[in-house]
N, C-alpha and C positions, 0 to 999 in steps of 0.2 A: 674876329677874322682867324685865331688859328684853332677855332672849333668848327666855324665853315670849313676850313681846309680838313680836318681831324676827319671830321663826317663823311667827306666827299672821298678822302682816303677807303676809308674802311667799306664804304661802298662800292670801290673801285675794283678791292681786293674779293669783296662777295661776286662781284660783278665775272672779276676773273676766273673765280673759283668755277663758278657757273656756266662761263663759256668753255671751261675746261674740262665739265662732267657732259657736257653739250655737244662737244662739238665737232664726233664721229654718229651723233646720230639722227634719225629722221624723224624733226621735231614734229612733223604731221603725224605720223605713226605714234607717237609718245600722246598728242592728244587727241588721236583717234580710240585708243587705248583707255585713256583716263575715262573719255565721254561714255564709254560703256561699262563701266566700273558700276557694281550693285550699289544704288543707290540707300538702301536699306541698313546694310552695313555701316557707310558713310555716316547714316544719323545716327545709328548708334552709338559710334564712335563719337558723335558732337554731344550726345546725351551723356556719355562718361566724362566728355572735357568739362562739361557748365557744372557739373559733378563735383570733379577737382576743382574748379575757380572757387564755386561756393563754399569748400571743405578750408579754402586756404584765406577766404575773408573772415571766416568762422576764427580761424586759428587766429589770424591777425588783432580780431578784435579781441579776444582772448587775452593777447601778449600786452594789449594797451590797457586794459581792465586795472592789473595793480600800480597802475600808473597814478590812479585816482581818477580815471576818466572812462565814462559809459558811452560809447559808441555808436549810433546808429548802425546797424546793419548793411542797410541799402546805399549807406553816402563811405562807411570800409569797401564795399565789394564796388561801389562807382569810383572809390580812388586808386584801387587796385588795376581795375582796367583800363584808368587813363594812364597809369604807369606803364602799361603792356602796350598802347599804342605809340606813345613815347617814345619806348625801347624799337620799334617798327620804325621810326624817323634817326632817332641817335641811339648807338649801341651805349647799354648801360646808365643812362640818365633813368630807367624808368623806377628805381627806387626812388630817387631824387624826387622825382616826378609826383610820385604817389603821397609820401612824405607830405610835399607841398601841398596838395589838394587836401586833404584830410585835416594836415593842422589847419588851413584858413578854413574851411568848413566847420571843425567842430574847437576850434581853438586849443588845440595843445601844441605845448612846444614841438618844434620841428626836428629840434636835437635828440630827444626822448624817441620820438618815432622811429628814427633813423637805429635808434639801440636796438627799437624792436624787429626791426626789419633784419639788422645784422643775427640776429637769434632766426630768424625765420631762415636765413640764408645757411648756418650753420647746420641746424635740423636737416635740410636740404640736400648740404654736402654730406652729413651722413648717413642720410638714408641711398643717396645715389653710389657711395663706395659699398656700402654694404649690397647694395643692385651687382655692383662690378663683380664685390668677391661671391655671388651666387653667379654672377655669368661666368666667373672662371673656374666653379664646382662644375657646372654643366656643361660649359662650352668651353674648355681649356685651351684646346689647339685651336678654335676658330678666332679667341679673342687675345689669346696669346701674338698669333701671327699679326691679326689685323692692327694692334696695340703698336707692334714694332714697327711694321710697314708703314702706315699712314701719320702714326703720331708721335712715337718714340724718336724713330730713324731721322727721318725730317728734321726735328728741331737740334738733333746732334750735328748733324751736317750745316746749323745755323750757327750754332756755337763752340763746333772742335771736338767736343768731348762731352763723356755724359759729366765727367770732375768736372771740367767747367762749367756745366749746364748747374750742377750742385755748388758749387764755389757762387756763381751768380747769385743763387736764390739765396744762399747763407749770408752773403754778405749785404745784398739786400735786408733782407730781414732784421740783420743786428743792427746795419745801420738804422732802419724806423726805427726799433725799441730803443736805442741811446736817444734818438731824438723825440722822440717823446715823453723819454726820463728827463732831459736836460729842461724840456719845455715845460715841466710840473713841479720843477726845484726852482725857478726864478720868482725872486720876490715880488719885485716892480717890473715886470713885465710889458710892454709897449700895448699899445690898444687893439692891436691886427692879432697879437701871442696872445692876450686875455680872449678874445673870442675865440680863438682853435682851443684853449682852457675851456671855456665853457660849453663848446661844442661835443670833448671828448668826455666831459661831466656827465652832458644830458647823454650823451650815446651809454654811459657807463650806468646809468641809472636804467636806461633803457633794456640793457643787456640782462639787468639785476632781474626784470620781471619774471625771468625764466623760474627765479629762485623763489617767486612770488605768486604760482598763478595757484589758485583755491583748489583748482582739480585739474592734475599733470598730466595724468593718464588721459584725459578728453587734448590734450594736447599733444601727446603722441599717439594717439587712435589718429587725429586729424594728419600729421605728418606720416604715418604708414598707411591711412587711407587716400591721401593725394597721390603716394608714389604707385600702388599698386594698381588704380586707377588707372595711372599712366602705361602702366604695363598693359593691361585688358583696352587701354584704348588704341594700341600700337595692334596689337592682337587681330584684333577685330576687322582692321582693315585687312587683314590678310583674307578675307574671305570677299573683301568686295572684288578682287581681281584671279581670273581664273587660274594662270601663272604662279599665284602665291596664297592660293586656298588651301596649299598640302602641307604649308608649315606650322611646327606646333607652336606649343607659349613658350617653351625656352626661345624660340626662335624670336617670339616677339618681344623677350626679355633681354635677349640682345639687342634688339635694333632698338627697342627703348633706350639702351644703355648710350647705343653709341648717338644717338638721335640726342639724347641730351647733353653728350659731349659736345656735340655741332653746336647744339644752343646756346652754350658757354663761350664759342668763340663770340670776340667784339665787333661785330659784324651786324646789321639792320636785321634782325629777324632772323639771325642765324643762314641766312639767304646764303647759296653757296657753299660752304661747309657742311651743310646740314645735307645738302644734294649729294655731296660729293662721300661724305661717310657712310649714310645709308642703304645707297645705289651697291658701293662696293661692299656693302654687309652683305645685301641682299645674293651678289655673285659668289660669296662664298660655300652658300646653299644649293649650289648648283646651275641657279637662273641664270640668266644672259645678262648684258650690260641695260641694254634696253627698258629688260623687266625692273632691272634694279632704278633706273632714272624714272620709269611709270609710277613706279611705287612712294619715293619720296617724295615726287612733286605732286600726286595724289595727297600723302598724308600732310604734308607743309602746306600746299596750298588749302586744304578744309581746313586746318588751323589758322592758317592765317586768316581767311577770311572772316569767321569765324570771331577774332578779336580784333577785327576793324567792325565788325557789325557791333559788337556787343561794348567796344571801347568806344565808338562812338555814341552812341544811345548814353552812355555812362557820361562822356563827357557834357551832353547836351542835361542831362540830368543834374550835375554837378554845377553848370555855371547858370540854368536859366529857371529848374525848381529846387534846389537846394539852398534851403536859409541858413548863413552860418549862425549858429547858437552854442553857447557856452556848455560843457560836456565833463565838466570836475565836478566831482562829489562833496559833498559834504560828508565825512563820516559819520557826524553825529544823529544826523539829519537824514544822510538819504537823501539828501533833493541837492538839485541843479545849482551851482554856485554861480552869478552871476560876474 
């Protein structure tokens, strides 16, 4: 019940932000402009998106191998897409869903898969920070003003001061570390605590996979490739509309960064948050609010439809055509263990 209420609350927040973004706009004009978008450039954006998704699946597969499991690429890809679809329904559940799907299909301990996903997220956060740093160099005034007006200042208003925000984050982190330490120090913990310890142990093994990779540079390549593709995936969409066709690659990087920040918000598919941030970002380049909303809606809609289609196909493949099998490899023989 609480989960349903939380999901509906996040959906309401996203819908509210979407309403704030569209409230002074002629919706029929927005739809008309999108209907005249150049489908060739949108098609190229979709191709780039699929390339990034394939690279993500390959990177995840590579992270799982040091655990002693040889995962089928198709199953890893389908499980990943299942996670994306789950995220569209319930925020932040996608990672758990994809690990659950792959665990069931390939007979891999769920908690170990969670560890590999954490490694993925850490790599993505590092690349996002690097992209923010690059934007700060290329678009210093735009990025600084944008982050202050639309992200930092609103958060400060809610918490009272920057010091209060830092204190809350610091106390929360310290409390979490202390709790984990006490859990691991308990000699005879209750069954519920033991389950948490086992989960943390499995996550630790999953995290350790990054140090055991046979080809670390391949992991780096996939991580960088994914985010470079994200930049060009956004950039080529500029050419789909006459109003944005004059924007350059640095603008594409800027839109990808603020769009990425919007997609991290705990609402279904970043709805509302993405539209508001990207549309405001477009306005910083001298375009009007309508042009910003048209671009944000077009890009977000295209990617969402792609995820729904691929996710739907992947779900059917997982549940109807993928036969569960053991994927653990015997190190001495190189064969699957039953």
